[in-house]
N, C-alpha and C positions, 0 to 999 in steps of 0.2 A: 606442557605437562602431559605425561603419558598415563593413560588409565589402563589398568590390567583387569581382566576378567578372572576372578578367583572362583573357579568352578567347584571347588571343594567346600566352599562356605566357611562357616566358623568352626574353630576347634571345639567350641562349646557343644555342638551337635554330636561330635565324635565321643566326647566325654559322657554325654547322656546315653549314647548307644552302647558303649563299651563298659561302663561302670569303672573299671580300673585298666591301667596300662602296664605292660611289662616294663621293667627298668630299662631294658634295651630301647624300647620304643619311646619311652619318656626322655631318655638321653638324646635320642635322635631328634626329637622335637625341640627339647629345651636348649640344646647346644647352639643352634643358629639364633634362637631368641636372645640368649645371653650375649652372643656376638653383636646382634643388632642393637640391643639396649646399650651395650658398652660403646658402640660406635656413636649412637645418639648422644650419650653422655660426654664423649670426647669432643663433641661439637657444642656442648653446653645445653643440650636439649633434655629436659626431663618429661617423660610421657604423662605420668600421674594417673593413668587409668588403664593399666595393664590388667586384662582379664580375658578369659577364653573367647568371649564374644568379640573381642578386638583383635583376635589372631585368626588370620584367614589363610586358607589352603588353596593352592592353584589347581589341584586335581582331587578327585574323589578317593584316590588311593592314598590313604594316610601314610603308609610305609614309604612311599616315594614322593610325596608332596613337598613342595617348597612352601614354607610358612612365612607369612608377612604380617608385620604389625600395622594396624589401621587405627583410625580415629584419633588424630592428634589434636582434637578440639580442646582438651584441657592441658595440653603440653605448653611448656614455656621455657624460655632461656633462663638459666640459673648460673650465677657466678658467685664467687666468694663475697663480692661486694653487694650482690643482689640475690638473696636467697628467697625461696618461695614461702608464702605465709597463708595462702588461701586453703581453707578446708575444702577438699574436692576429691573425686574418685568414686569408685563403687564400694558400698559398705563392706562387703566381705573380703575385699582385696586391699583396702587402704591400710597404710602403715600407721603405727601409733603416734609418731611425731606429727603426722598430717592432722590428726585429731586433736592435738594439743595446741596451746597458744604459742608455741615456739616456732621459729623459722626452721625450714628443712631444705634438703638438697636432693641430689640424684639417688641417694641411697633408699629412698622410699620405693623406687621401682624394683629394687632387688627383693624387698619384702613381698611385693606383689607376685614376682616370679616364683618365689618360694611357696606362696599360697597355691598358685597354679600347679606347681609340681606336687605338692601335698595332695591336692584333689586328684591329679592324674594317677598317682600311685595307690591311693586308698579309696577313692570313690566318694569321699566326703571332705568337707572343708575343715581346716584346723580350728576355726572360730565360727560359731554359729549361735544365733538366737533369732527368733521371729521379730522381735522388737529391735529396731536399729539402735536406740539408746543403750539397751542392754548389750547388744553386739559390740558397740563401740567401747563399752566398759571392759568387756572380755578382751578385746584387741589391745587396749591400753595396758592390761595386765600381762598380756603376752603368754597366757597359759594355754597350752595345747598338750596333747600326748600321742604316743604311738601305741595305745593299748588295744586298738581294734585288731582282731585276728589277722587281717590282711597284712599288717606290718611285720608279722613273723616271716613273711616271704621277701621282705625288702631288706637289702643289704645295710650293714652298719654304715658304709660310706654314704649311701643315699640319705639315710636318716641324719648323719652328721652334717651333710651339706645343708639340709633343711634347717637343722638347729642353728647353724652358723649364719643363715640368711634371715631367720625369724628371731633375731635378737632385738629386744625392745629398744635398746640404746643403739642408734644408728652409728655411733662412734665405734662400736664393737661388731658391727655387721659386716659380713663378707661382701666385698664388691669386686 
Protein backbone atom coordinates (compact mmCIF):
# COMPACT_ATOMS: atom_id res chain seq x y z
CA UNK A 1 0.00 0.00 0.00
CA UNK A 2 1.22 3.47 -0.86
CA UNK A 3 0.50 6.35 1.49
CA UNK A 4 0.17 9.85 0.09
CA UNK A 5 0.85 13.06 1.94
CA UNK A 6 -2.15 15.34 1.39
CA UNK A 7 -0.54 18.71 2.10
CA UNK A 8 -3.73 20.65 1.49
CA UNK A 9 -5.65 19.00 4.30
CA UNK A 10 -9.43 18.66 4.39
CA UNK A 11 -11.88 20.39 2.05
CA UNK A 12 -13.72 21.31 5.26
CA UNK A 13 -11.01 23.87 6.16
CA UNK A 14 -11.41 25.61 2.79
CA UNK A 15 -15.18 25.74 3.20
CA UNK A 16 -14.76 27.43 6.58
CA UNK A 17 -12.27 29.96 5.17
CA UNK A 18 -14.16 30.80 1.98
CA UNK A 19 -17.78 30.66 3.14
CA UNK A 20 -18.97 30.11 -0.47
CA UNK A 21 -17.40 28.86 -3.68
CA UNK A 22 -17.96 30.05 -7.23
CA UNK A 23 -19.85 27.61 -9.41
CA UNK A 24 -16.74 27.19 -11.52
CA UNK A 25 -14.65 26.16 -8.50
CA UNK A 26 -17.41 23.95 -7.08
CA UNK A 27 -17.65 22.23 -10.48
CA UNK A 28 -13.87 21.79 -10.58
CA UNK A 29 -13.93 20.14 -7.14
CA UNK A 30 -17.12 18.11 -7.50
CA UNK A 31 -16.47 16.58 -10.94
CA UNK A 32 -13.59 14.32 -9.84
CA UNK A 33 -15.54 13.44 -6.69
CA UNK A 34 -18.50 12.25 -8.73
CA UNK A 35 -16.09 10.30 -10.94
CA UNK A 36 -14.40 8.68 -7.92
CA UNK A 37 -17.71 7.78 -6.29
CA UNK A 38 -19.03 6.37 -9.56
CA UNK A 39 -15.87 4.26 -9.84
CA UNK A 40 -16.28 2.94 -6.28
CA UNK A 41 -19.90 2.10 -7.03
CA UNK A 42 -18.87 0.24 -10.20
CA UNK A 43 -16.81 -2.01 -7.90
CA UNK A 44 -19.75 -2.45 -5.52
CA UNK A 45 -18.27 -0.17 -2.84
CA UNK A 46 -20.51 2.32 -1.03
CA UNK A 47 -18.64 4.90 1.09
CA UNK A 48 -21.53 5.89 3.43
CA UNK A 49 -19.66 8.79 5.08
CA UNK A 50 -18.91 11.37 2.41
CA UNK A 51 -18.35 14.79 3.96
CA UNK A 52 -15.82 17.63 3.56
CA UNK A 53 -13.69 16.23 6.40
CA UNK A 54 -13.16 13.05 4.35
CA UNK A 55 -12.12 14.89 1.19
CA UNK A 56 -8.41 15.62 1.14
CA UNK A 57 -6.35 17.92 -1.09
CA UNK A 58 -2.81 17.22 -2.23
CA UNK A 59 -1.77 20.90 -2.18
CA UNK A 60 -2.72 24.16 -0.45
CA UNK A 61 -3.72 25.66 -3.82
CA UNK A 62 -7.41 24.80 -3.96
CA UNK A 63 -7.73 25.76 -7.63
CA UNK A 64 -5.05 23.28 -8.73
CA UNK A 65 -5.32 20.61 -6.04
CA UNK A 66 -6.16 16.99 -6.67
CA UNK A 67 -8.90 15.88 -4.32
CA UNK A 68 -9.08 12.40 -2.83
CA UNK A 69 -11.72 10.56 -0.86
CA UNK A 70 -10.52 9.22 2.50
CA UNK A 71 -11.85 7.28 5.49
CA UNK A 72 -13.47 4.16 4.10
CA UNK A 73 -14.13 2.94 7.65
CA UNK A 74 -17.90 2.78 7.11
CA UNK A 75 -17.67 1.63 3.49
CA UNK A 76 -18.97 -1.76 2.48
CA UNK A 77 -19.64 -3.89 -0.55
CA UNK A 78 -23.24 -3.75 -1.67
CA UNK A 79 -24.94 -5.91 -4.26
CA UNK A 80 -28.57 -6.39 -5.28
CA UNK A 81 -28.57 -9.51 -3.13
CA UNK A 82 -26.83 -7.84 -0.19
CA UNK A 83 -28.02 -4.30 0.46
CA UNK A 84 -26.86 -2.18 3.38
CA UNK A 85 -29.06 -1.83 6.46
CA UNK A 86 -26.82 -0.22 9.09
CA UNK A 87 -27.66 3.33 10.16
CA UNK A 88 -24.34 5.11 9.88
CA UNK A 89 -22.66 8.23 8.54
CA UNK A 90 -22.36 11.81 9.71
CA UNK A 91 -25.68 13.41 10.73
CA UNK A 92 -25.86 16.37 8.34
CA UNK A 93 -24.80 14.35 5.29
CA UNK A 94 -26.73 11.11 5.73
CA UNK A 95 -29.48 10.19 3.25
CA UNK A 96 -33.05 9.64 4.44
CA UNK A 97 -33.07 5.96 3.48
CA UNK A 98 -30.08 5.35 5.77
CA UNK A 99 -32.13 6.75 8.66
CA UNK A 100 -35.09 4.50 7.93
CA UNK A 101 -35.58 0.83 8.61
CA UNK A 102 -35.35 -0.04 4.92
CA UNK A 103 -32.28 -1.38 3.17
CA UNK A 104 -30.32 0.95 0.91
CA UNK A 105 -27.63 0.98 -1.75
CA UNK A 106 -25.05 3.24 -3.42
CA UNK A 107 -27.52 6.07 -4.01
CA UNK A 108 -27.00 7.29 -0.44
CA UNK A 109 -23.56 8.58 -1.52
CA UNK A 110 -25.09 10.86 -4.17
CA UNK A 111 -27.26 12.48 -1.51
CA UNK A 112 -24.12 13.23 0.52
CA UNK A 113 -22.38 14.73 -2.52
CA UNK A 114 -25.38 17.01 -3.05
CA UNK A 115 -25.19 18.19 0.57
CA UNK A 116 -21.51 18.99 0.09
CA UNK A 117 -22.26 20.90 -3.11
CA UNK A 118 -25.11 22.80 -1.42
CA UNK A 119 -22.75 23.88 1.37
CA UNK A 120 -20.03 24.91 -1.07
CA UNK A 121 -22.40 27.08 -3.10
CA UNK A 122 -24.33 28.66 -0.23
CA UNK A 123 -22.12 28.50 2.85
CA UNK A 124 -24.80 26.67 4.83
CA UNK A 125 -26.21 23.14 4.95
CA UNK A 126 -29.56 22.24 3.38
CA UNK A 127 -30.66 20.53 6.60
CA UNK A 128 -29.78 21.80 10.04
CA UNK A 129 -30.81 21.45 13.65
CA UNK A 130 -28.70 21.41 16.84
CA UNK A 131 -30.48 18.27 18.02
CA UNK A 132 -29.65 15.16 15.95
CA UNK A 133 -33.10 13.63 16.41
CA UNK A 134 -34.71 16.80 15.03
CA UNK A 135 -32.09 16.97 12.26
CA UNK A 136 -32.90 13.40 11.21
CA UNK A 137 -36.61 14.24 11.08
CA UNK A 138 -35.85 17.21 8.82
CA UNK A 139 -33.67 15.04 6.56
CA UNK A 140 -36.37 12.36 6.34
CA UNK A 141 -38.82 15.02 5.14
CA UNK A 142 -36.27 16.21 2.60
CA UNK A 143 -37.34 19.84 2.93
CA UNK A 144 -34.76 22.46 1.99
CA UNK A 145 -34.88 25.68 0.00
CA UNK A 146 -32.89 28.07 -2.11
CA UNK A 147 -34.25 31.18 -0.38
CA UNK A 148 -30.97 32.59 0.97
CA UNK A 149 -29.80 35.63 -1.04
CA UNK A 150 -26.66 33.79 -2.18
CA UNK A 151 -28.81 31.46 -4.31
CA UNK A 152 -29.76 34.33 -6.65
CA UNK A 153 -26.18 34.14 -7.96
CA UNK A 154 -26.33 30.36 -8.55
CA UNK A 155 -27.44 29.05 -11.94
CA UNK A 156 -30.69 27.23 -12.54
CA UNK A 157 -28.65 24.24 -13.73
CA UNK A 158 -26.70 23.98 -10.47
CA UNK A 159 -29.88 24.21 -8.40
CA UNK A 160 -31.54 21.62 -10.65
CA UNK A 161 -28.62 19.22 -10.13
CA UNK A 162 -28.94 19.60 -6.37
CA UNK A 163 -32.72 19.07 -6.57
CA UNK A 164 -32.24 15.89 -8.60
CA UNK A 165 -29.69 14.55 -6.11
CA UNK A 166 -31.61 15.51 -2.95
CA UNK A 167 -34.67 13.45 -3.78
CA UNK A 168 -36.01 11.64 -0.75
CA UNK A 169 -36.84 8.55 -2.76
CA UNK A 170 -33.56 7.00 -3.92
CA UNK A 171 -35.41 5.41 -6.86
CA UNK A 172 -35.88 8.92 -8.25
CA UNK A 173 -32.44 10.25 -7.33
CA UNK A 174 -29.92 11.10 -10.01
CA UNK A 175 -26.93 8.71 -10.03
